[in-house]
N, C-alpha and C positions, 0 to 999 in steps of 0.2 A: 504494500500500500504506500503510495507516494503522497506525502503531505508537504505542504508549502508553508513557509513562515509568512506572516502578514506584514513583515517589514523587510526592506532590502538594506543590507548593511555592507560595510567594507569587509572584504574577506580577510585582509591581512591583519587588521588590528582589532578584530572582534571574535568572540566565541559565543556559541549558542547551544541550546539544548531544548528538547521538547518532550513532554510526557503526555501520553494519550490515555484516556479512559481511566483516570485515577478515581478510586472509590471515596471521594471526598465531596463536601458541599461546594457547589459553584459560588454561591453567595458569599460564603466565608472566604473562599479563595480570591474573589474579586476585592474584598476589603483588605486582605493581606497584601495583594499586589499593589493596591493604591498606596499602602504605607511604604513598600520597598522600592517603588519606582524612583529612579535618579539617585539612589544611594550607593555608596561604595559597597563592594561585595562583602568585605569583612564586616562592615557595620550591619548589613542586612542579615548576615548569618548570626551575628550576636543578638539582634532583635528577635529572631526566631527561636534561638536557644533560651532567651529570657521568657518568651511566651510559653514554651514547653514546660519551663520550671515554675510557671504561674507567678512570675515577678512583674511582667509588663503586659498590660492588656492591649489588644488591637482595637483602635477606635472604629466603631461602626458608624459611618456617615450616611450611607445609602440604604442599607437594609437594617434599619434600627427599630422596627416595630416590636414592642414587648422586650426590649433589651435593657437590662438594668444599667444604672450609671456606675462608674468606677471613680475611685479617688484620683485626684490630680486635675490636670487641665483638660482632660477629655470628658465628654459627657457619656454617651452610650458606648459600651465596649464589652468584649468577651475574650476568652482564652481559647481559640480554636486549635487544640493540641494536635489532632490528627492531620488537619490540613497543614499545620506548620511543620510537622515531621516530613510530610511528602515534599513540601517546598524546600526544606533544608537539604533533602537528598538531591533535588534537582539543582540547587545552587552548588552543591559539591560536584555534581556532574559537569556543570559549566566551568568550574574552576579546573577540573581535570582536563577538559577539552582545551582550555586556554594554555595549560602547561604543555600539552601535546603539541600545540602550535608554536610554542616558544615565547608566549607572552608573559609579561611580568604580572603575576597574580596580585601583587600589592596595589597596583594602579587600576584594577578593574572596577568599572562603574556600571550599574544596571541601566542600560539605555532603554530597553523595552522589556516589559513583563506583562503578560496578558493571560487571563483565565476565561475560558469559553465553556458553554454547555457541551457535554459529550453525548454519546449514545445513551438512550434510556432503555435499559434492558428490563425484562420482567423478572421479578424474583418470586419464586413459587412459595406459597404458604399453605397452612392447613385450611383456613376458612376462605381466604381470597388471595389474590396476587397483588403485587404493588410494583411500581416503577422504582428502580434503584438510581441513586445519584451517581453521575459520572462527570468528570471534568477534564478538559484539555488545558494544559498550561505550556506556554512557551516563554523562554527567557533569552535575551540577547544582551551580552555584556560587551563593553568597548574599553580598550586600553586608553587611559587618559595620561597625557604627559604631565609630569610634575610642573606646577606653575612656579615660575621664578618670581620671587617677590622683589620689588625694587628696593634698593638701599635707602634707608632714611637719611636724608641729608639735612642741611640747614633749612629750617622752615622760616618763611617770611612772616 
C-alpha cells in the first residue's frame, strides 16, 4: 500500500515517519499534535514523557466538552497516556531515521505533525458490535541550523 505525506519537504535536511491505523483516539491525538507542533524534538519527547508520568496535562482546546480543568495556566486538559506512548514511539522512529540520514538529532524541529481518522473496523461483541478507533499520524522533522547571536556591543 502506497501512502503519501501531505507535505512536501526537502529530502536532504528532513526526516519523516508515518504510523497507520494506531488503536488510539483521533481527538486526543489531534490535541497532542497541536501542542508538539514547531517544537524541538527533544522538548517534544520530554513533554510526552511528563504526560505519561501524569506530571503535565495536555490542554484540550478543540475537543473540550465535559473535560475537567487542571491546575496552572491551562483550562481544560487531560493525560492521554496511550496516545502519548504511541506518539513517543513515532518520535523515536523519526529520530532514528534522521540518524540514518546523517542529520544532527540535537537540531531537529517538528515542522509538520498531523493526526487523521483511520479505518473504522468493526469489533465483535456479545450483544452488539461497535466501531473501533483508528488513527493515522505523520511527522516531518527538519534540521535547523544553530542561530548565531550577534555580539552585544556598545548601546547608544
